[in-house]
N, C-alpha and C positions, 0 to 999 in steps of 0.2 A: 545199538541201544546203549546209552551211557549207564554204567552201573550206579545204583543208588543205595546209599547206606542210610538207615534210619537209626537215630540216636534218641533214646527215651530216658530223660532224667526223671526219677521217681522217688517218692518217699519210701516205697516198699514194693517189691515184686510179689504179686500173689496170683492165684489162678485166674481171677477175673482180668487182670492186666495182661497176663500171658495170652488169653484168648483174644482180647482186644488188639494186642500187638500182632497176633497171627493174621487176623482179618485185615488190619491196616497194611501189613507187609504184602499181602496178596493184592490188595487194591493198588498199591504203589509199584508193584512188580519190583520189590526191593531185592538187592543181592545179599544183604545182611541186615541183622537187627542187633543193636547193642543197647542193653538196658544198664543204667548206672544208678545204683543205690547210694545213699549217704553211708559213709563208713561207720557211723554210730547207730545205724538202724538196728533195732532188736531182731534177732534171728527168728524166723518162723520155725515151729516144730517140724513141719513137713514142707520144705520149700518146693515149689512146683518145678518139674523137670522142664528144661528148655528144649525146643526143637533143635535138630542138628544144625550146626553152623551159627547158632545164636551165641552171644556172649553176655555174661553178667559181670559187671565191674563195680568197683566202689571208688568213691572220691569224697573229699571233704564236702560236708553238707552245703547245698546251695545250687540253684539251677545253673548258674554260670560255671562253677567249678565242675559240676557233674557233667554238663554238656561238653565242656572242653576236654575232659578225660575221655568221654566216648568218642569224640572226633579224633583224638590222637590215635585211637585204635582202628578207626574206620578206613576202609580201602576204596570206597566208591568215588567216582569223579564228581558225583552230586551228593550233597549231604543234607539230610532232612533232620531238623530238631523237632521232635513231636512230643507234646505234653501228654501225660499219661491219662488225661480225662477227655481226650479228643479223638474223634472218629473221622477218617478220611472219606471223601465221597467215592462212589463207584467210578472207575475209569481214571483215578488220580494219576496213575503212572503215565497214561497217554497225554493227559493235560500238562503234566510237568515237562515231559520231554519235548512236546510241541513248543512250549514256551522257551526252553533252552536251546532250541534250534537257532534262535537269534543270538549271535555271539555277543551282542551288546548287553544282554541280560546277565547281571551278576547274581541277583537274588530274586526269588519269586515267593509269594505266599498266597494262601487261599483267602477268600472272603470268609466271613464268620457267620455261623448260625448257632443259636442256643437250643438246648434240648427242652426248653420250656417256652410257652407262648405268652407274650406280654407286649403291649403296644410300645413300651419304652425300649424293651430289648430289640424289637423290630427296628426301631430307629438306630440303635447302636449297630445292628447288623448292616443297615444301609450305609452307615459311615465307614464300615470296614472295606467298602469297595474302593475307597480313596487311599492313595499311597501318600503318607505324610508321617512326621514324627508323632502326631497325635492319634493316628489311626492304624499304625502298623506295629503289631506285637507278636510275641512268640506263640500265643495260643492260636495263631493262624497257620501253624505248620510251616515255618520258614525253611526254604530250600536254597542252598547256595552251591555255586561251583567251588570245588575244593581249592582251586587256584586263587579265587577271590577271597575265600575265608582266610587263607594263610597270608595273602598279600596285605590284608587289613589288620593282621595281628590276632585274629580269632576272638573268642569270647574273653572279656575281662573276668578276673576271678572275683566276681561280685555275687552276693546272695539275691539281688533284686535288680531289675532294669538292665540286666546284661543283654537282653534282646533289643532294647531301645538303643543302647550304645553300639551294638554290632551293626544294626541297620544304619545308624548315623555314620559309622565308618565306611560302610559300603557305598552310601550315597555320594561320598566325596570323589569316588573314582569309577563308579559303575551305575547301572540302572537297577532299580527295584520295580517289579511289576506285580499287580494283583491278578490272580488267575480267575477264570470265569466261573468256577464252581466253588462251593463252600464246604469247609469242615464243620462238624457239629461238636460243640464243646459244652461242658457242664455249666448250668446257670445256678449252681448251689449257693454261691456267695450272694447273688442277686436276690434269690428267693428267701434266703435266711435273713438278710439285712434290709430288704426292700430295694427295688431296682434303682430308684433315684438316689437313695442314701449311699448305696454301694458305689454307684458311678461317681458321686461327689467325692467319696473317700479315695477312689482310684485317681480321680483328677487332681486332688490335693497332693497325693504322694508323687504323681508324675510331675506336677508343677514344681514341687520342692526339689525334685531331682534335677529338672532342667535348670533350676536356679542355683544348683551347686551343692545341694544337701548330700550327705554321705549315704551311699546305697546300704551300708551296714546298719546305720541308724534307722533308715526307712524300712529295712527288712524286719527289724524288731517290732516296729509298729504294725506292719503287715501281718506278721506271725501272730500278734496278739489278737487280731481280728479273726484269723483262721482258728485259733484255739477256742474263741467264743462260740464258733459255729460247730465245734465238736468234731472237726476233721481229725483223722489219725495222723500222727507225726511220721 
C-alpha cells in the first residue's frame, strides 16, 4: 500500500479541525498528517494537542504557500491537499489506491457534495464529475503522486487559484481522473451570498484569472467577500 500524506492548509488549527483531521486520516488510511497555519495567525490560549506523528507548520499566508510548505515536509508517495472544511467519504483510502494502481494516473480528486441541500448546488455537484479546468478544484481533495508533483514544479506561491494552476501543469504530462465517491464540503459562502450570486462571483474571478489577472489582486477581492460573511481569519 502506497503511503499517503495529508496536507491541510488552514487559517487556524483548533479542536474542531483536529477532530475532523483525525477522522479524515482514518478514512484515507494516511501515514501522516501535516497541518500548516499562516505565520501571522493569532496564537490560541490553549492550542490543541496533536496526535503522535502529526506536525504543525507555519508558512506565509495563502493556500499555495501553505500547501507547498506542507508538501516539502511530507514523506508519502501520494500527497493529498485537503481543505480544512472538507470531509472525506468512508473508504477513501481504498478508492484512492485503486485509482493509482493505474500508472498513467498522475492526479485524482473526488467529486463534490455540499453540506446543504439546494437545487443549484446539486447542479454544481453534478458538474464536479467532469474533469476540466472549469470543474476541477482544490476543494475536491486533490491527490497526486509525489513524483508528478515535483516534475511539474509543485504549487505556485500564490494566494488563490494555486489549485487551478497545479492541475493545468499536471494535464500537460499526465492524467487527472475524478474518483467515484464524493467529499462533503461547506456551503457557507453559497448560503451567505445566495447560490447563484456566489457561483457568478466565483466564475468572474476564475475567468479573470484564466485571462491573465494577477492571483494576488484576485485574492484581495476574494478575501473581501470572506470578511463580509464573518469568517474567522
